[in-house]
N, C-alpha and C positions, 0 to 999 in steps of 0.2 A: 432192592432185595439183594444186592451183590454181596454186602458185608454180611448180612445175616446168613446167606447161603454158604459163606465161606466159614463163619464162626459157629453156627448152630444149624445145620441142614435140617434137623428134625422140625424145629420151629418154623424154619422157612417153608417147609413143605406144608405144614399146618396153615400157614398164613395164606399160601396160594390155594390150598383146598378150600378155605373159608371164603376167599374171594370168589372162587368159581361157584360155591354154593349160593352166595348172594347174587352173582350174575345170572344164574340160571333158575331162579325160583321167584315167585311172585310174593312179596312181602306185604301181607295184609294184617300185620301185627300192629296194633294201634300205638304201642309204646316204642316203636322203632321208626328209624328213617335212615337216610344216607347222607353222611357228613361230606361236604366238599373236600377236595384234595388239599386246599390251603389249611383247613383245620387239622387234618392229619399231619401236614407238615409241622404245624405249631407244636402239636403234641409231642413230636420228636425232635424238638429244638433244644439248643444249648441251655435254655432256662431250666431244663430238668436237672442240671448239675448245681443249682443254687438253693441254699437254705436261707430262709428270710423270715424268722418268726416276728410277728408284729405287723405293723402297717407302715405305709409310706411316711418317711420322716421319723419313724419311731421303731426301728428294728433292733433286734438283739444280736445281729451279725453285721460285720462290715462288708464292703463290696456290694452294697445294695442300691446304688444310684440308678443303674439301669432298670433293675428290678422295681424300684419305686415308680419310675416313669411308666413301665408297662402296667402295673396294677392301677395306677391313676387313670391311665388311658382306658382300661377295661371298665372301671367304675364310672368314668364320665359317659362312656358310650351306653352303658346299661341304664343310666339315669335319663339320658336323652331319649333312648329308644322307647322306654316305657313311661316317661314323664314323672319320674320319682324324685323325691327330695334326697334319698340317700340309698346307696346300693353296697352290699358287701358281697364280693365275688369269690370269696375264699372257700366257701363250703365244698367239701369233697362230693357231696350228693344232695339230693332233695331231702332225704331223711335227715341228714346232718343239719340242713337248713331249718327244718321243722324243729329238731331238738334244740337248736340255738334260739329260736323265738320262744319256745316254751321256757328255756332256761333264763331268758332275759326278763320275763315278767311274771312267771309262775313260780310257786313253791310246791315241793312234794306234797301230795295229798290234795292239792287244789282241784276243783271241779272244772271240767271242759264238757262242751256239747259239740258233737260233730256227726257226720253222716255215717251211717251204719255201713260196715264193709260189705255185707251181703246185698245192699241196695246200691252199691257203687262207690262207697268211700274209699279210704286207704289205710293200710295197716298203721301207719305212723300217726293217725289221727286218733289214737286211744284204743285201738283194738286190743282184746285180751292177749293175743299172741305177740304183741310188740311190747317193748320196754315202756312205752308211753302209757299203755294200759295198766302197767304195775306201778308206775310213779305217780299217776294222777288218777282222779275219779271220774271216769268218762260216763256220759249218757249219750245216747244216740237217736238221731231222727232218721226217718226213712221216706220213701215216696208213698204218695196215695195209691191204694191198691187198685183203684179204678183207672186213674190217669197215668200212674207210674211216673208222675212228676212230683217235684218237691211241693209240699203243702206249707207255705209260709205261716199260716195261722197256727198250724200245728207245731211248727218250730218255735213260734213265739210262746205258745202255751208250755212247751217243754222248757224253754229258757226261764220263764216266769217261775215254774216249779222248782228248778234245779238251782238258779241263780249262779251260773258258772262264772268264773273270772275270765274265760276265753270261749268264744264261739268260733268253730273252725268250719270253713266252706272249701268246697273243691272235691273232685272225684277222680276215680280211675276208670269207671265204667258207667258214667251218667251221660247219656247223648244229647242233653238239652242244656240251653243257656241257664245260668244262675243269676238270680236277681239280687246283685251285690248291694244296691241301694237299700233294699228292704231289709236285708240281713244286717247292714250297719245300723238301720234305725232300731232294729230289735236289740243289737248289741248295746247301743247307746242308752236305749230304755232301761236296761237292767245293769248298767255299769260294767259291761263286759268288753274285752278287746276282740276285735274281728281279725282272724288270720285266714287268709285265702291261699290255698295251695293250688297254683294254676300249672302245675307240672305238665300236664297233657296238652294244654291249649296255649302255651306261651307263644308259640309261632304265630297262631291265628291272632293272638292279642297284639303282638308287635306289628303285624301287618295291617292292623285296623280292621280285620275281617270280621271280628266279633268284639263286643263291648269288653272294656278293660276294668278290672277290679281295683286298679291302683287308685283312682280318685276316692274310693269308698273304704278301703281296708286299712287298718292300722299296719298290718304286715302282709306282705305278699311273698310267697316262696315259689321257686320253679326250678325245674331241671332244664338243661340246655340241649338234650340229645333227642328229644321226641319231635314234635312239630317244629321246634326251633332250628333243628338240623345241625347242631353243634356237637361238642364233646360230651362225654358223661360227666356231669358235675352240677352243682347247685348254686343258687344266688338268692339273696334275701333283699327285698326292697321294703322301705319303711318311711315313715315321716320323720322329719328332722329331729323331733323331740325324743325319739327312741333310738337315734344313731349310736350314741355312745354305749347304751346297753346292748344293743344287737353286736356291735364290734367286740365288746368284752366278752359276750357269751360265745362268740366263735373262737377268739383267742384272748385270753387262755382258757376260756370256759370249757370248750368242747373239742378243739383241735390244736395241733402244734403248728408247724410250718405249713404254708400252703403249697400246693403242687403248682409250681409257677409255670411249667409247660401247659398245664390245664388252664390256668389264668390267661396265658397267651392265646390259647385256643378259643376261650370264651370272648376274648377282645375281638378276634377275627369273626367269630360267630355274630357278635352285635353289629359289626360293620357290615357284614353281608345282609343281616336282617333288615337293614335300613335301605336296601336297594330295591328297584322295581322288579328285577327277576325273582327276588324272594317273595315279594307281595303277589306276583302271578302264581307262583306255586301254592301259596296259601289259599288263594281264591279257588284255584283248581281243586285243591284238597277238600274244600267245603263243597263244591259242586259235585265232585265225584262220590263223596260220602252220601249225599242226598239222593243221587242217582242209585247208588248201590242199594240203599234201604229200600227204594221203590221197586227196584228189579227183584230183590229177594222176597219183598212182600208179595209181589205179583206171582211168584212161584210157591208160595205157601209158607215162607219162613218169616214169621210175624216180627217186625222190628219192635222192641220194647219201647213204649211210649208213643208208638206210632210213626217213628221216624228219627230224624237227627238234626241238630243245629250245629253240630261241630264235626270233627274229623272221624268219628267212630260210629259203628252200627253195632247194637247189641241185639242178636237174633234169638228168638225163642223157638227151639226145635221140637217142642212137645206136639205140635200139630203134625209133625212128620214121623213122630214115634221114635225119635233119636235122642241120644244122649250126647253131651258135649265131648266127652273123652273119645267116643267112637268116631264122631264126625271130625274132630280135630285130626286124628290119626289118618283117616281116609283122605283127607284133603292134603296133609303133608306128603303122603305117598305120591301124590300127583303134582307136587311142586307148588302148592298153594298153602301159604303159612298164615295161621290165625291162631287164636287160643280159646280153649274152653273157658267158659266164664258163668259164674252164678247169675241168675236173673232175680229181680225182686220176688220175694216169697217162694224161692226155689225149693222144691221138695227134695232135690238131690244134694249130695255132698259137694264140697269144693274140688274134690278129686274127680268127680263124675260130671256133675252140672247139667243143667237143661239148657244151656245157651252157648253160643259162640260170639266172641267179640272180634269184629272186624274194624280195620282202620285203613284210611286211604292215603296217608302221608308218603309211604313208601312207593306206591305206584305213581302218585302225583309227581313226586320229584324226579321220577324217570321220564316224565312227559306224557304219561297215559291220560287219556281223556274219555269222553262218553262212549265211544264206540268200543273201546277196550273194556270198559266197566260192564257194558251189556255182555260182552263175550265172556268175561270172567264170572259173572252171575250165572250164565248158562252152564259153564263148566262146573261150578259149585253145585248147582242143582243136579247136573248129570251124575256127579260123583256120589252125593248124598242120597240120591234115589236108589242106588245100589252100593252102599258103603263097603261091602265086602267083596266086590268084584275087582280083582287086580287087573284084568284086561282093560277095564274102563280107565283105571288109574294110570295105567301105562300109556293109553292112547292120549289121555288129557295132558299127561306129563310132557309128551312130545310137542303138543301144541303150545303148552306153557313156555317150554324152552325156545320155541320159535318166536313167540311173542317178545320174550326177553331179549333175544338177539336183536329184534327190531327196535327195542328201547334199552340200550345199554345203560349201565351205571356210570354215565359220564357226568361231569360237573356242569349242571344246569344253572348255576349261579355265577359263572365265570363271565367276565366282561361286564 
């Protein structure tokens, strides 16, 4: 911080303020985690100064010998980590990665089938609010109203009816495992390509904690900053026969020069994700999520689909007479961070919602375990039982701060 404090005290103060906020709050946001210090170092490295349009050995600028070594290292590490034929590590984000896959094999106006946003899908899978919903013709599948799980027979019927060129799987708020093998069989039956967006679960997949979509999908995209504990960026994996199309769809198709400091951070991320400490964090994330679902359920906050198979818990608040926006604000006032989220067949708008989405990557990477999860679930219930009581929020906030001091944001992947 010494140079920033000298050159820009205002930004330095905000960095310190944000660090303090992260240190003193419980992060139960499913899409967030804490990156190790080595990744932050890579993000601020000298690679930020280099422009290198193109790919290793085929650049449009000179001075790229070291850059080529870096990108090739990141590519090889990604391929080894996930068992993929080909990896493109240049996407600036997960949405960029998805756009590049669409651009590689689809034309404007082509039909796609994907999970409905309100049932757990993602904007970039053809939602009307996304450019993907304007370029392509999307149709959406959802969950069964009784089980709140994917109905693969219904998905097959929809694909049979629509005959899309691409079937998209993956979700931002679906707490169950996805049967990739069945989805691939559906895609093959109707001559569609299968894209799996595993942005949320990439860390769990890398650790072998849950099944991988890589053996089944034509394309797999993901972000590196959620369960994978890396920088904000995207990656595309694909089979060898699509490698050239994917690379051209990233550059020159949808991006210019890669952010090479980000590529360096991705390389570090893949290296750390192959270590035993990382796998231990992912296993702990699974166990704490299952326990949180059970603890909330026992207090009257119904987990959608009855529980979870991954890192997130989607809680239905209607049994408590609560709305998501009200509950989210009350918990944040006590230092417990989550987000309001629609649940399947939600009668409320996306700004209000009937649900809360919780995730355990943030607390698991701090080293918290079963006893802490039980304590946190009790605090959540205490706050939401009287969401307008600031005295309860203040009291819980003090206990949250004390718990955070006992589990500081230190690097648990070191060594």
